[in-house]
C-alpha positions in Angstrom: 9.3 12.2 25.4 7.6 15.5 24.8 4.3 15.8 23.0 6.0 17.5 20.1 8.4 14.6 19.6 5.4 12.1 19.7 3.5 14.2 17.1 6.7 14.3 14.9 7.0 10.5 15.1 3.3 10.0 14.4 3.6 12.3 11.3 6.7 10.5 10.1 4.9 7.1 10.5 2.0 8.4 8.4 4.4 9.7 5.6 6.8 6.7 5.7 4.6 3.8 6.8 6.7 0.9 5.2 10.2 2.0 6.1 9.9 1.6 9.9 11.5 -1.8 10.3 14.3 -1.0 7.8 15.5 2.0 9.7 17.0 0.0 12.5 18.1 -3.2 10.7 21.4 -3.5 8.9 21.3 -4.0 5.2 21.9 -7.6 4.1 25.5 -8.3 2.9 26.8 -10.4 0.0 30.6 -10.8 0.5 31.7 -7.3 1.3 28.8 -5.5 -0.4 25.3 -4.6 0.7 22.3 -5.3 -1.5 18.5 -4.6 -1.6 16.7 -7.9 -0.9 13.5 -6.4 -2.6 15.4 -6.2 -5.9 18.4 -8.5 -5.6 19.8 -11.7 -4.1 23.2 -13.0 -3.1 24.3 -16.2 -4.9 27.8 -17.5 -4.2 29.0 -14.0 -3.1 27.6 -12.4 -6.3 24.7 -9.9 -6.3 22.1 -10.8 -8.9 18.8 -9.2 -9.9 15.8 -11.3 -8.7 14.8 -12.1 -12.3 18.3 -13.3 -13.3 18.1 -16.6 -15.2 20.7 -19.2 -16.1 20.9 -22.5 -18.0 21.0 -25.6 -15.8 21.5 -27.7 -19.0 20.5 -26.9 -22.5 16.8 -26.0 -22.8 16.4 -25.9 -19.0 16.4 -22.4 -17.4 16.5 -21.8 -13.6 16.4 -18.7 -11.4 19.4 -18.7 -9.1 17.8 -16.4 -6.6 15.0 -19.0 -6.0 16.3 -22.3 -7.4 19.3 -24.5 -7.6 20.6 -26.6 -10.5 21.5 -30.2 -9.4 23.2 -32.6 -11.8 22.6 -36.2 -10.8 23.7 -39.5 -12.2 21.6 -42.5 -11.9 23.5 -45.5 -13.1 24.6 -44.7 -16.7 22.0 -41.9 -17.0 22.7 -38.3 -16.1 19.9 -35.9 -15.4 19.5 -32.3 -14.2 17.0 -31.4 -11.5 16.0 -27.9 -10.5 15.2 -27.6 -6.8 13.8 -24.8 -4.8 16.1 -22.9 -2.5 14.8 -22.9 1.1 15.4 -19.5 2.8 18.1 -19.7 5.5 19.4 -23.1 4.4 22.3 -24.0 2.2 21.1 -25.5 -1.2 21.1 -29.2 -0.9 20.1 -31.3 -3.9 19.0 -34.3 -1.8 16.7 -32.6 0.6 15.4 -29.5 -1.2 12.0 -29.7 -2.8 12.1 -30.4 -6.5 10.8 -27.7 -8.8 11.2 -29.7 -12.0 13.2 -32.4 -13.8 14.9 -31.2 -16.9 14.2 -33.1 -20.1 16.8 -35.7 -21.1 18.4 -35.0 -24.4 16.9 -37.6 -26.7 19.1 -40.1 -28.5 19.8 -38.9 -32.0 18.4 -40.9 -34.7 18.7 -40.4 -38.4 15.5 -40.7 -40.5 15.6 -42.1 -44.0 
């Protein structure tokens, strides 16, 4: 390459230092749409903002971009567990690291 080309590339790298790797990589896809992974995620073919929150069970919020809601039954008891999503792996309630166990709804009792 000519010295002018090398100088132009050097100047562009000084002006746009963080965009280099993105110039040659395809944008991530969610279904048939592209999304910005710095601001969004793909959850079940739906593009969500990174700060999107949902209820796992009442009074137990999880963030679907980073966590997964798992409903488990242990004997006669049901409980909800929020697990971390492991990048590159399909969410799996049994093997994913636990973020927290949601509080069980307490048995209702009437006070006199």
